[in-house]
N, C-alpha and C positions, 0 to 999 in steps of 0.2 A: 449414597448413591441407590437408584431404584432398581429393582429387579424386573424380570419379565412379567411376573404376575401382576405388579402394579400398572406396568404399562398397558397390559391387555385390558385390565379393569377400566383405565382412563379411556382406552380406545372405544370400548363398549359404551361408556357413558357419552362419549362424544357422538358416537353414531346413533344411540338412542335420543338424544337431545335433538340432533339434526332431523330425525325421523319423526319427532314429535310424541315419541312413546316414553315409556319409563325404562330405565337400564336394567338389564337382566341381572339377577343376583348372581355373584360368583360363588365359588365353594366357601369362601370366608371373607367376611366383610370386618373392617376394623371399625369398632364402635367409637364414638367420641366420649371422652370422660365427661362426666356431669359438671366438673369444674370449668370446662372449656366453653360452655354455654354462657352467654352473657346474662348478667342479673337483670330482672325485669325492673324498669323503672315505675315509679308511681305515676298516676295521671298528673297530678297537680305539680310535682317535681320536674317532670318532663316538659310540661307546658311552660312553667316559669323559666326553665332552662333555655327553651327555644325562643321565648319572648326576649330574654336578656341577650342572646346572641343576635337576634334581628335588631333589637334596639340599639346595641353597641355598633353594629355594622352601619346601620342608616344614620345613626346620630353622627358618627365620625365622618361618614361620607358627606353629609350635608353641612357639618361645621367647616370641613376643608374646602368645599366648593364655595360656600358663602364667604369664607375667608379670601379666597382666590379672587372672587368677584366683589371684593369690598370697595373697589373703586368706584362702582356704579353708584349713582346718587340715591337710589331707592332702598337699599338694605345695608345697614351699618351694624347688625348684631348677629355674628356667626354663632355665639354660644347660645343665644336664644333659639335660633333656628335649629341648632343642632339638638339642643334639649327637647324642642317640641318634636323633632323627628324621632327621637329616642323613645319619648312617651307614646307617640302614635304607633311606631313599629313594635314596641314591646306589648301594648295592649292586643294589637291586631294578631301578632305571632302567638301570644299566649293563649287567646281565645280560640283562634282556630286550631291550634295544636290541641288544646283540651277538648274541643268538640271531635276532633279526628281520632282520638284515643278511646273514644266511648265503646 
């Protein structure tokens, strides 16, 4: 359970954030341990991971949508459409994420 000091500190932070200022420091602040901070990802690794997630989501969505509409006479290749969507989304996500991490 939390004690009164923590509640007062939280109320000060809420008041300061609503007023647009910075919270007034209390008598003692709890510092986060250094192991709690997330590890910094590399530029290329993060960009490739973002591209892969975007590619999988778009590829799966296009494959399913194309398969659902396969009764239409103009498109009969859901895996080809999904593969193209994966490649396009992967390259777009990777390049934009890489440029954004500069």
